[in-house]
C-alpha positions, 0 to 999 in steps of 0.5 A, a space after each residue: 388689643 393694645 399693642 406694646 410700646 417699644 419701651 416695653 419691647 425693650 424692657 422684655 428683651 428679644 429673649 422674653 418675646 421669643 420664649 427664651 427669657 425667664 422660666 415663668 414666661 417660657 412656661 406660660 407663652 411657649 409650653 409647646 416650644 419648651 416640650 420640643 426643646 426638651 425632646 430635642 435635648 434628650 435625643 441629643 443626649 441619647 445619640 451622644 450616649 451611643 456615640 461616647 459609649 460605642 464598642 467600635 470606633 467612630 469618627 468624622 474627619 476630612 481626608 485632606 486634614 485631620 478629625 473632626 470628631 471622634 469617640 473614645 473607643 476610636 481613641 482607645 483603638 489608636 492608644 490614645 488617652 482621650 478622643 481630644 488627645 486624638 484630635 490634637 495629635 492627629 491633624 493629617 489622617 494620611 500621614 499620621 493615621 494610616 500606616 501606609 500612605 499608598 493604602 490611604 491613597 487607594 481607599 480614598 480614591 475608591 471612596 471618591 469614586 463609590 461614595 462608600 467603603 464597607 469593612 476594608 481591612 487596613 493598618 492604623 498607626 497607634 500613639 506609640 507608632 505600632 500598627 493595629 489592624 482594623 476593618 474600616 467602613 467609610 461614608 462620604 459626606 458632601 453635604 459637609 465638605 467635598 472630602 468629609 467623611 464618617 467611619 466605623 472602625 473595628 479592631 480585628 487584631 485577633 482575626 489577623 492573629 488567628 490567620 497568622 496562626 493557621 499559617 504557623 500551624 501549616 509550617 509546624 505540621 510541615 517541619 514535623 513531617 519533615 523531621 519524621 520523614 528523616 527519622 524514618 530514613 535512618 531507621 530504614 538503613 537497618 531494616 532490610 526486610 521492610 525497606 520497600 514498605 518504608 520507602 513506599 510510606 516515605 513517598 506517601 509522606 513526601 506527596 502529603 508534604 507537597 500537598 500541604 505546601 501547595 495549600 499555604 499558596 492556594 487554600 482552594 487548590 488545597 481543599 480540592 486536591 485533599 478531597 482525593 489526590 491527598 487522601 490516596 497517598 495518605 491512606 497508603 502511608 496510614 496502612 503501611 505504618 499500621 503494618 509496621 506497628 504490628 511488626 516485631 521491631 526493635 525498641 528504637 525503630 518501634 518509637 519512631 514508627 509511632 511518632 510517624 503514626 502520630 504525625 500522620 494522624 495529626 495531619 489526617 485530623 487537620 485535613 478532615 477538620 478543614 475539609 468539614 469546616 469548609 463544607 459547613 461554612 459553604 453549606 455544602 454538607 447535606 444531611 443523609 437521613 437514615 434510621 439509625 440504632 443509637 445504642 449500637 452507635 454509642 456502643 461501637 464508639 465506646 469500643 473505640 475509645 476503650 483503648 484510649 481510656 486504658 492508656 490514660 488510666 481513666 474510668 471510662 463508662 458507657 450507658 445506653 438504652 434501646 433508641 432509634 433515631 432518624 439522623 445522619 449517622 456519619 455527622 452524629 458519630 463525628 459529633 460524639 467522637 469530637 466530644 469524646 476527644 475534647 473530654 479525654 484531652 482535658 481529663 487527666 485523672 477521674 472518670 468519663 461517661 458516655 450516656 443515652 437517656 430518654 426524654 420526652 419524645 427525644 433522646 439525650 446523649 451526654 458526655 461527662 468528664 471529671 476534667 479541668 472544667 471551663 469558666 462560664 464566661 468562656 463557654 461560648 468561646 470554646 465553639 469559635 474556630 482555631 480557639 482553645 482553652 489552655 488551662 494549666 497542666 493540659 500540655 499546651 495547644 493541641 490540634 487546630 481548635 476546630 473540633 468544637 467549631 465542627 460540632 456546633 455546625 453539624 449540630 445546626 445542620 441536623 437541627 438538633 440542640 446542645 447545651 454545656 454546663 461546666 465547673 472549672 476544676 470539677 469537670 464539664 458535661 456536653 448534652 445533645 438532644 435529638 427527637 425520636 418521633 419516626 412517624 409512620 413512615 417505613 425506613 431501612 435501617 442502615 448497617 452501622 459498619 463504621 461504628 461496630 467495633 467488636 467481633 467475636 473471633 480473629 480473621 485467621 484464614 479468611 480469604 479476602 479479595 482487595 481490589 485497588 488500581 493504586 498499587 501503593 495502597 493495594 500493597 499496603 492493604 495486603 500487608 496490613 491484612 496479612 498481619 491479621 492472618 488473612 488470606 489476601 488476593 490482590 487485584 488491580 482491576 476488575 479484569 485481574 480479579 475475574 481472571 484469578 476467579 476463573 482459575 481459583 478453587 475457592 471463592 473469597 469470603 469478602 471483597 474490599 474494593 476502591 471506588 475509583 478504578 482506571 478507565 472510568 470504571 468503579 469498584 461497584 462495577 467490579 463487585 457486581 461482575 464478580 457476584 454475576 460470574 460466581 453466581 452468589 452474593 459474596 459480601 462486599 464494601 467499598 473504600 473511597 475518598 469520596 465523603 459526600 452524601 450523594 456517594 453514600 446514598 448511591 452505595 446504600 441503594 446498591 446495598 454496599 457499606 462504605 469505608 472512607 479513606 484514610 482507612 483507620 485499622 480499628 474501623 477496617 476491623 469492624 467492617 471485616 467483621 461485619 462482612 464476614 459475620 454475613 457471610 
């Protein structure tokens, strides 16, 4: 084959010989190379598009200098109009990008030691010199230079604000409790007959406030103490306030007691929410599966919310069908109660419906309301912690915004399905779908003592023995039961109860015992000892601050109903009604 002469080579040019000359030469002589170039170009364009349109900030920079490259999202986080402006104006990352030089130095040293950092919180300086909170992930690129890094940056301002909001909520709670405590002290000066009871309530509030203050310094310590030590005095305060509410007080004092009641109720709800959300996030809440009468459970919750509906002048209706389901009764009650509370909170007029509907091999529990409704774009947001929708006319923020977050987590734990539909200004519908296939296994129906809310008669003359080693709780319980016309026999220990019964002419009709007594003894031990001495099975129940599934399973095996602290009067009434009915 004839070789081209030097003149011909010069005429074609080096580009023509390599396939980069005319289009026809590339097409005729180097098709494979052209295809590869086009593929590389497409790949480059894809990566460029991802870089330019990423939601998080991405940049490449030199720790001893400035940016080598950055995307628009990074410029937006730092408050610059474009990535080019950010590169031109920030030429020293240490002094111009980071708010704290020492923070930069610590990150740089750790990065040099380890080679990478993941999701570290830091503060960057925006164009207007204001700080922005970010989570930054850094990776060294020694192949590009000794201190060249690549970074991914996420704006976490909302997360930091939510954290600060929680601290503010705790501070507001302390302030409100302090204000109510001061108001209660003023009222005590004019109520000689009730001064002792009010002083006990005040001590309970002081303990609760101290526990809340400790929580600000240590969340773990707060949650550990709340499980028992905080619930004990709060239980005494709740019972004492309930007793005061049923007393005849002057209007002003009655209003103050009601304010203290609301403050305690808010503290209880917030504490319960924080405990539950912590257990759920740590996967420490295990379902206690039992066969449950769903209709009875729903009717009980309906009775609980009837008074709320009456006060709010809302049309509250319940629709049930016979249905037995296998579930964790406590978690299911919590889910429905939270959904109902939400419905009442955001419905100022109209109707609320709690209904059971049969579906193929499943039961559908629905909560309808004619409230403010939710925009479709915000339906996912309502299940986020510390998040509340605040439509105009709903009275501003209420609670900590954990109710629906707890619902969503408990639904996952129970393996159920839930869907939401809503129309702004028209109302919402929350629906929970539970399987009803019980197979052929044999189960014992768990008594619904915590949800049965109605009883056929009052408690006048009912002889009730109360066993509790906490004198404040014992006296508070006695005061409340006596206002229900019960004949109360208080005992601080198993020995005191047995000593009384040795001389008593009449046996108690029911026993309410705290689980944790002194010297390692328990309320269940006391109940069994009393039944053995009397030679009959006196109806009895345990009251405890232990909310664990292990406790419920152990007491169910012994045939003892459990009522958790803090005790709410309506649930105590339901428990007494159930015990007396079985007498």
